[in-house]
N, C-alpha and C positions, 0 to 999 in steps of 0.2 A: 546759136548759143545754147548752152546748157546751164542749168542752175548751179551756182557755186557748190562744191562738195560739202561745204560747211553750212549751207542753207538748211534751216529747219522749219522755216515759215515763209509764206508768201502773203503779204498784206496789201491792201488796196485803198486808195482814195475812193470815195463813193461817186459823187456827181461828176459825170463826164468821163469816168474811168470804169467803174463796175456797172453803174446804172446810167441810163439815158433819162434825165430828169428835166423838168421845165421851170427851174427856179428863176425868178426875176432878179438877177444879180444887179442890174442897173437900179431897180427899185430899192434893193438893200443898200447899195452905195449911196443913193440919194437920201435915204432915211438916216444913215449914219452921219453924213455931212450936215444934214439939217439939224441934227441933235447938237453937233459941235458948234455950228454957227449960232444956235439959239442960246448957247451958254455964254459965260463970261470969258471963255478961252480966247486968247488973243487972235484976232481974225487973220493977222499976217502970218500966223503959224499954220493955217489951214491951206493945204495944197491939193486942190482937186485933180491936178495932173498926176498925182501919185495914188496908189491903191489905198482904199479906206483903211485897211489894216495898218498900214504904216502911219497914217494920221492918228488912228486910235492909240497906237503904241506911244507916239509922241505926246498925245494928250495925257495918257496915264503918267508918263514921266514928269510932265509939267504939274499935274495935280499932286503927285508925290512930293515934288519940290516945294509946293505950296502948303504941305502938311494937310492935305485934304483927301487922304486915302479912303476914309469912310464914305465921303460924298462921292468919290469916284466909283466906288463899288455900287452905290445906289443907282447912279446914272448909268453905269455899265449894265446893270440888271434890266433897267428900262429899255436900253438900247437893244439888248439881247432879246427882250420880249418882242420888240417890233421886228427884228430880223427873223425871229422864229415864226411870227405871224405870216410874214411874206413867204418863208420857206414852205409853210404848210398849205399855201393856196392851191398848188397843183400837185400835191404829193400823190394823189390817186392816179396820176399819169406816169409814175415811175415804172420803168421796165428795164430788165437787164439787157446789155448789149448782146447781140446774137452770139451764141456759143459760150457765154459766161457760166451758166449753170453747169454745163458739161465740163468746163475747165476746172471749176471749183471741186466737182466730184472727183475728177482725175487727180488733183493735188492731194485731196484727203485720202484717196485710195492708196497713194504712194507714201502716206504717213506725214505729209506736210501739215503744219498748223496753218490756219487761214484767219484773217481778220480785216477789219476796216478801221482806218484812222481818218476821220473827216472833220472839217470845220463846220459841218452842219450840227444843229443842236440834237440832243438825244431823242426827244419826242419825234422830231422829223425823221432822223436817221432810222430809228426803229420802225416807223411807219413805212418809209420808203423801201426798206429791206424786206419787210413783211409783205407788202403789196406786190413787190416784184418777184417774190417767191424764193429769195436766196438767203433769208435770215437763218434757216436751218443748216446752211452749208458753211457757216462761219463759227470760229471758236472764240471770237472776241470782238468788241466794238469800243472804240474810244472816240468821244465826240467833243465838240467845242466847249460845252458847259460842264464836263466832268471835272475839270480843273480850272484854276484861274486863267483868265484871258491871256496872261503873259506866258502860259505854258501850252497854248494852242499852237498848231502849225502857223508859221514855219519854225517855231522854236524847236530845236533838236530834242528837248526834254519830252516833247509830245511822242516821239518815237520810243523813248524809254518807257513811257506809260503803256504804249502799245505792246512792247516786249514783255513787260511785267504782266499785263492782262492775259497774254496767251502762253506765258511760261517759257519764254526763250530769252536769249541775250540779243541786244539790238543788232550786233554784227552778224547774227544768224538769220536776219530778216532780209528778204528781197521785197522792196516796196515798189508798187506800180502806181503811177500818177499822171495827171494831165496838165499840171501847173508847176511853175517855178517853186511855189511854196512846198510842194510835195518833195521836190528834189532837194531843197534846202534842209528839210527835216531829216532827210536820209544822209546826205553828205556830212552833215554836222555831227552825226553819231555813228559813222562807219557802216551804216546799212547799205546794201547794194540797191541800185535803182534802175528801173525800166520805165521809159517814157512811152506814153500812148499819144496817138494823134486824133483820138475820138472826142476830145474835149476842147480845152482852151487853147493849147499850144500846137502849132504846126511843126513839121519837121525842121523848117528853117529857124523857128523860134528856139527849138531844142538845141540845134547845132550852134546857135549863137551863144548858148550857155556853156556847151561842152562838145567839142568835136568828136569825142570818143563816146558820146551818149549812145546807149542801146535804145533803139526806137522801134516800136511795133505799131501796127494799125490800131488794134484794140486789145483790151485785157485778155480776150479769148485766145490770143496768139500765144499766151504763156503756156498753153498746153503743149506746144512744140518744144518747150525748154525742159520738160520733165525727162 
């Protein structure tokens, strides 16, 4: 495969895609569910079999219906603070997947813009990218807390924010990710998508979503698309 002729930027999810990191995602999920369960949110609306993000979105909608938007914002900030604490626990272990720095340099040498769109918070993302040595190879970064939670991945508007940050149109982006949320952000805004097997999803997981999915082993394989 080659990059689409209209592609002007290649952007990446961070954890599991661009970087090999050691975030305790189970700890994050447990912290979010604990926060929901300790509130007066109806317990029968909490579904631990579904991702915590889906539960948080449902909670936001419920709080809005109750006229409690200001309270929801305060609780969300506390929740985000706990998630951020967990994210930072092993940030010093972040490393790029093999070949990633070379791939980023090759993209930039060919005139492509590069960026990261992540659900990680800004302090964590900036630290992980700096520690891993790739921050200087990126033209932009969009994180979970740059905009309201409702505009974070998998909301397609997150890709619009990424496009605005690096000065291109969403449809001019090829986005590379390891999770369904990355794919949803892309297909919802007409960006091209490439799936990797280095993170959460296996090849079988990807093909269950879309039989025509472009799948590579790691983000470093993008160098062969230039």
